[in-house]
Every structure is written in C-alpha cells, then in structure tokens.
N, C-alpha and C positions, 0 to 999 in steps of 0.2 A: 750876566743876563740870561733874563727868565724866561722859563720853558716858552711864554707865550711868545719870547719874539724867536723863536725858532721855527724857521720853513716849514711847512710840513711834513713836505718832501725828505726831510733829515729822518724823520720820527723810524722810518722802513730802513732795511738793505737796499742797495742797490737791485737794481733788475739784472746786472751781470752777474749777482752772486758771489762780492765780494765778500773774501773771506775775514778781512779786517772788521766788518761788521758786522759780521758772526750770519751772514745769509745763507737761507739753505734753496740746494737747488728743487725747482717742484717738478717730479714726473707728470710726461703730457699726458699719460690714462692710466691711473692708477687701479683703474679693475679691469686691465688688459688682460685676455684670454693668455692663460699658462701654454696653453695644447695640450697633447697627449703624451706621455711618455713613451718612449722609446719602446715599440714594441719587443720582448722577448718570447722566442718562440720555445716550447715546451718539447721532451724530449720524443711524443709521440709524434708531433708535426716533422722530425729528422730523421726518426730510427723507424722504421715500419715493423721492426720486432716488440718494439716496445708497444707499437699502434695495434699489435695482434693480442696483448699479453693483454691491453685495457677492453680489447673487444672479447678476449672469452672472460673477461671478467663480468662486465655487464652480462654477457648470456648468462652466467653462470647466475649471475644474482634474478636473471628473470627464471629460468630455469627453479631454481629455489622457491622463487613464487608459485611457478604451476607447480610443483609436489607440495608446499604450505596447503594451497587450495585443495587439492585433493585429499590432504591428512585432516584436515577442516572435515570433508563432507564425510570421510571414514570415521572419524571420531563422531558427530552425529549420530551415524548408524549404527555403532559397535559398543560406544561406552553407554550403559547402564545411565538414566538419569538420578539414581539416587546411590551412585556408587561416592563413597568418600576417599582421599587418598591423603596423606602427609608429605607437603612438600615445604621444604625447609626454603628461605625462613616464616614461610606464609603461616604453616601448621596444617589442620586439616582443613581442608577445603573440595568443593565437586569439584568429583576427576572430569567429568564433562565440560564445566564453565571454565577452567580451567584448558584444557585440549582446546575448548573453541576460541578462548582469544587466544591462547599462545599461537596457535595456525595463523589464525587470522591475522593476527599484528604482525606475521613474519610474513604473509604474503605482501601486505601493504607496505612493509618496511623494505621489502626485496624492491618492489617495482618503483618505490621512489628512490632507492638507493641506486638503483641501474641508472635511472634517467640521470640522477645528477652525477653521476661518475661518466657518464655517456656526455655530457654536456659539458664537463671540467678538462674530459681528456682528449675527445675525439670531434666535437664541433668545432669550428671555428671560434676562435676567441679575439681575432682582430675585434679593438675600439673604433666604432665609427660617429664621428659627431654630425649631427642632422639640424641644419636650421629649419625653425618654426615656420609654418605658412599656413595660410587661411583656411578657416576648416575645408571648404568648398574644394576640390578635387577637382584638378583639369584632367583630363586623358590622359597628360604625357603621364602627372601622377598616379594615376590607376596604374597606366602600363608600368612605370617604375616598380610601384607595391607589387605587381606580380610575379615581374623579375625580379626583385627583391626576396619574393616570397619562394621562389621556383631557386634563384642562388641558394638561398638557405637551407632548402631541401639537400639539394646537393650537397652544400659544405658538409649537411651533419652524418654523410655517408651512408643513410639508412638504403640508397641506391646498391651501393658498393660493398656493402656490409649486410648481407642476405643473413647472417647468424643474430646478430643482434637485434635485426627486425623482424625475423620469425619467432624468436623467443617471446619478444614484447608482445608483441601481437597474440601469442598462447600464451600470456601471463596476462594480461589485460581480459582474454576470452575467458578465461575459466573462473577470473575473481569473481567476477557476477554471479555465478553458480553458488558462492556463499549466499548471499542473499535470498537464491530460489529454494535454498536447502531449506534457512533456517525461519523461511515465511510458513514451514511446515509447524512449527509451533504455534502459530496465531490460533491454533485451535483444531479440533476434530474434523475430518471430512465428512461432508453433510450427507456423501453417496446418495440415496434418496428417499431417506429418513424423511424430509418433507414433502414428500410426494404420498409416503403413507401413513396410515393409524392403526390403533388396535383393532378397528372392524375388520370383521372376514363374515364368510357364508356358514350362519348357523351362530353367531353371536348374540346371547340374550340382549334385550332393552333393559339396563338397568336404571330402577328410579332414582336419583341421587337424595332424594327424603328419605325413603324408607328402605332404600341398598335391597329392593326386591325387585323380580323379575316384574315387566309389564304385561297385561294382559289388556285386548282393545276395550273390554269394560273397563278401563281406569283411565280410559282418556275418554273426557265430557267434550262437547261440541263447546266451543269459546274458551279451553281451559290452557293453560301453558306447563308443560311438564318437561325439565330437563331428567337426562337420560344421559349415562356412561357404558359402556362396553362390560359386558360381561370377563370376570377375571381381574378386572383392573382396581387393586386398595389402595385406599389413602395412605398406608404403611408402606407402601412401597416408595424406594426411592427417587423412581423417576416420574412419578406419580402427577407432579405438576408440568411436567415435559407432556408426558402421555395424554394429559387432560384437555392440554390446552391446543390439541388438535383432535380428540376425540369428544370432545363436547355435545350432547346434540340440544335441540329444541323439538319437543313433539309438540302438536297442535292438530286438533280433528276440525276438519272443514266440512260443509255439507259436499257431496259428490257433484252433485249440479252446479257448485259454487267455483269449481276449480276450473280455471280459463286454462290452464297450458295441460297439455295432452300427455306430456312424459311426465309430468308430478302427477297427475292419477293413477297411470300406469304403474307410479313408482309406490305409489301409496298401500296402505289397506285402509279399504272403507270409508276412506275419507281422513285419515289419519297418516298424518306426513311429518318426515323426519329431517330436519336442516342441518347444517352446522351452524353454532353458537358462536364463532368467531368472526367478528367483522372482517369484512377484505379490505375494509381502509388500512386499520393499523394493527388489527388482532384484539378490538376490546369485544369485552363477551356481552353479548343481545341480552336484554332482561327485559326487554318491556314489549308488550303486547296491546292491540285493540283491536277487541272480540269484533266490533261491527266491520270494520275494514279488510281485519284480518293483515296489517300493518303489523312490523315490528320495529323498533327503536333502539340502535344503536346509542346511548348515554354519552358517550365522548364525543362525538363529531356530529350528531345527530343523522347520520346516514338510514335511510328507512327501505326498506325492502319489503314487497309483496308477496306472503306466502302464499297467496290464492293465483298466483300467476308467474311460479317460477322462481319465485324469492328473487324477482330483478327489481333493482335499484329505483327508486323513484323521486329521491330526493338525499342530498350529502355527497360527500365527497368521494365514497365507494366506488370502486373503477367494476363491479364484479357482481353478481347476484353469489348467491351464497348457496356450496353445494349441497345437492339433495342426497340422502342415502335412502336405498332402495329396502324396502324391508316388508315383511311378511309374516306368517303366523305357525308356528310349529305345531306338531303333533301334539304337543300338550298345553296349545292354545295361548302359549306366549308369543309376545310379539320377538323378531329374530331381525337380525340383517342378514340381506341376501349378497353381501359383500361388502366391498370398500368402498370410500368416494371413489368416482372416477376423476377428481381432476384434484388439484390441490387445498387444502382450505388456508384460509385467511389471507392475510396480504398476500398482493400479487407479486409474488415474489419471481424473478428472471420470465416476466410475462406471464406467472403463472406454470412454467416448467417446459412450453411451447419453444 
C-alpha cells in the first residue's frame, strides 16, 4: 500500500495520546503563571533583638555619614591647599584633595549603605503581584495608591523606629553642607570691590598718554583725553583689574552747553570726567563726536550724551555713565574729589541696589 492510499488521519497520533503511536500530551497553557515562591520570613521578622541590631546598624551608618560630613568641612578649613602627603599605594598626593574625597565618599556611601540595609532587613519584603490597568486611574485606584503609600510608610517602621528616622534626617540634612562649603572655591568673595575704584579725594588725574598730571589748560574744548588715578602703574600685577574700573574720559564742554545741573556742579570750568567703561557689557568707550558731545561704544553702539549727564540715547546700555567729581588742587592740577558714587561698568545686581 502506498502512502497515498493511507487515510490522512492515520499520519497523526490519536487525540487520546496513544502511547503505541508515540503521541505527546499537550499542556493546556504552556505560559501559565508559576506563581510566587513561598515567602520565607527573615530573622528580623521573628526576632525583635535581631531587628534592634539592624536598627542600630542603620543608625550607625547614618551617624558615620554625619561625622564624615563634619570631617569634610573641617578638612576644607584646616588643611593647607599646598600640603602634600604620602599615601600608600597612591604615593604623594594633595592632602586636602585626599581628605575631601575620603570624607565625602564616606558620607555618601554610609547614607546609601544605611538605606539599603534598612530596606533589606527591616522594611516589608513581601512580594505582591498586581495586574496592569489602564493609565487613567479611577478614584478607587487613587485611594488605593494613597493607602498603599500609607501602608508602605507604616511597614518601613519610620514612625516606630525614631532612632533610624532621626539619624537619617540628620545625615541628609548635613550632607548638602559639603556642596555649600566647596562653593567657596568658585572664587574670592567680591565683598565691595565692585562698588569701589582707586579714585579718592586728592588723587590726581594722570594722562594715560603722557603719564603726567593733567592741568585744566591741557584739556581743550572738543578734545578727548583718557586718564587714570595717581599711583596706578602698568607694572602692577593687578593693573588690568584696577584700570578696568578706574579708567576715565576727560572732555571739555562750554559750561553753557551743559544741560545737567549736577554735571555742571561736578565739573571744573566745563571739564567733565566720566567712566570710560560702557554700562552694557564693559567695553571701553573711545569714539567722541565734538559737535554733539556724544560718545559711542564700538562694541554694540551704545551712545551717551556727555552734555546731559551721559544719559543713554541709543543702544542696549541700561544706565548712564557714572561721573567723577573733580576740582583743582593748590598746585593747579586736576584732582578727584572722591570716588564714583555708583558702581562703574555693567549693571551688576541692579548696580548694587
């Protein structure tokens, strides 16, 4: 008999799974959920003394974190920045960097280790399977979530174990102090340095081109002269920082052309002294129009009217140029009668207001 003569149903095992024909039984659901393993309680769940030991361990880790944070701050304050120490096997390293890294690393590690030990030994470890639901939550689901959160907080023991709670809060509260302290290295404290310049009562106005003191007759109507305070030398290490605040523009305007009353009072025979530093982004002003008495910043074209209190008439600058009150001393030289009464240059912190 050929294979074509064999009925089709003879090729397959019987539905009853006849062993003589090599039939294999098929499971009803090959992907059935095997379920969760039987929960085994931890020793801390059945022995309160073990739970107390775990609680003390967690509290000890949080306390070590607090001590490490205090050590970080103490190291930053007491260890000189140039101190070199030998640490095996690292060799010679910066004592300050090593101390800061060790203490900060210890503080972070102890918080993490304490949290992990707390979760593994004292918090509830019962596994719960939950079915997936649509994203939109019903009021019942939201209520259940809130209840689950409350149950989780209760099961964590944070209310029943104040030692852990208080030490954890202490560690977390102290740790940010490390970041606050290390921010000191962002730079020197500005104090009031941005509000003051080298100008003071009696300081002579020195011509930056000739390096000689200026007399009133040296400044002609329509001319532009740049000046700096007496005592400032280009060889000084902080010359650039000081000149960036103290640089002056000296121009002479006919007194009858000066529109601002205070500007006239602070001038000498029409000679006015204004800060050379633009109040936009601090560029040096160097362009002067004789007929209009306007000065122009070459960077962003801010324009100031020197005959009207150096107010802004065009451009992005937000403030007038500060004026320096000047006079003439007994020897006939132009001198400052004080410092600028407002910060020069860009409007930092709303000009100190």
